[in-house]
Steps between C-alpha positions, in 0.01 A plus 500: 500500500646832393476792738425841352724760651420863450786749516510737792454871424830674458457718811386213721815304611492180706704507815622187681536505880874588477424809296206586724722467805756733340229755432363482854845471668450157653581135449310302231328281758383815687375642166305179430327524840420871454353432158274224636389724789416779257309261280702567185402258219777256414588403142626141493715383207557157648542337835818695576459840336255749654483864393300805589386768253664841555166668450358308795805591715456872412132489588577346835775746569273791404218372725749468786609860463147647501 
């Protein structure tokens, strides 16, 4: 069975937990816990690769600042 994969919009990057941790100034495991607490939707590529859309991160950061 072939999976149809749609390309992401150019401005919407996918961040793994290591990149998210770098953005938030914490370890990747802490970033993973924070993302789950914030309810950010996860994009799974396979059993090992999990990413989060940058647009979702920006929305959560904006909501936290308000």
